[in-house]
C-alpha angles and dihedrals in degrees: 000000000000129000094225132054119241089255092056092047090050090050091052091049089050090050092048092050091050089052090048090053090051089053091239116183131180133162111208115223131197118295089246093054090044091055090050093053091048091049089067086081103257101139107152126063120246100178145005094282090056091051102041102024108032094031094229128165114259143188115249091241092063095072126067109253093248092056092047091050091048091053089050094049090048089052086232097126126096131185118218114181105312097336137076130233128200111225092207133059130206126216132184126224110182105310094337127097124212131193119210141148122311123250125301099043096204099135118105089235097040116146112226134206122173147118092319088059092058092046091047094051092047090050095051094043090054090054102039114033101170113017117200136176114023123349125187125194104203114208088005098183103182090359091247096138097050094040094047089051092050096044096091100028116016113213123228089258130015115191120190109199122188137158093208110078093202091056091048090052092054092044088057089053091048092049091054092047088054094045092233121137114231143173115231120209126176100218145153098236102307100330095111095034114091130216139005123306138207096222128019119185130183139180102180128180109272107177131102094241117192091206092049092226110184094232094050114027115092100174128218124084095309105012096275099112100091093046092052090048091053091053091049096048101037103048092068091052095059116110118231110296090011128151130225119200124189128179112189146133125277117202110215114214119182088343094307126118105234095193094052091046087062099044101039094077089049091054095045092048094052109091091196093062107109103167136015128189121180124180142168106242092185124005096212129028133158092014090163088069093065091085092071117096094243090066096046091123097035115104095187143343114234124201107230139185124212119194119186128180120191125210122272097232 
């Protein structure tokens, strides 16, 4: 099921713990901002943040021996000419550490972590302070949403669901680094996840990605298709009194929110829906993408949060 062997996963956990012991911290920015920083001419790593945050080439002597051995055991090390490159990156979110794909995330099965991750985690924490019962993180990626939600008050069950086996493998590592027990399920939305659940959260890809990368491509005219599908398929799977939280992107065309135009009829037709909150978390994200032909009519992409609570009966 998973993209890494047990030995590789153990090596990544060992590497993560070594970074935690070294008090490593790194906030991951957008790819566009990352490129601008690297364009300043800094090409060779000088410290741990350069190696595991900025994904810069490094000389073997730069890393402590235990970290270098862990990278080798994880098969996450590549030699290019006379320098080495780590094939994974580590980001911090509060006190938690998350491993994900190195920059640039060009691979079809790349595992992404960035500003949307921080906004998503802030959104769900504001709406569910102390989750209980069964919680599912749909399309969990690194597992950041579910693990952040469980960091203060672990629920009875935390299920990390993801279609990409590489992401699921890294989510397993991140759960172990956080010391939070999880259930891992390779699933297309909730198709392979059984039962009803008290809290369902999701931060799906919402862009129209020309390379159709799993972590980024949302389908539909503007990237909204997967998010709409998640609303449609997750609401019926909520237990009585349950909460559904979705963080996604909303393309704005002629002043109208295309995503909400699709989901509003689904919400209005569902007799179980007791409360709906919809907010713009950020009015303008990924503005650099508006130059591609698919967004010719889009004036901006807003980051939005949808919170739905169903009735208790």
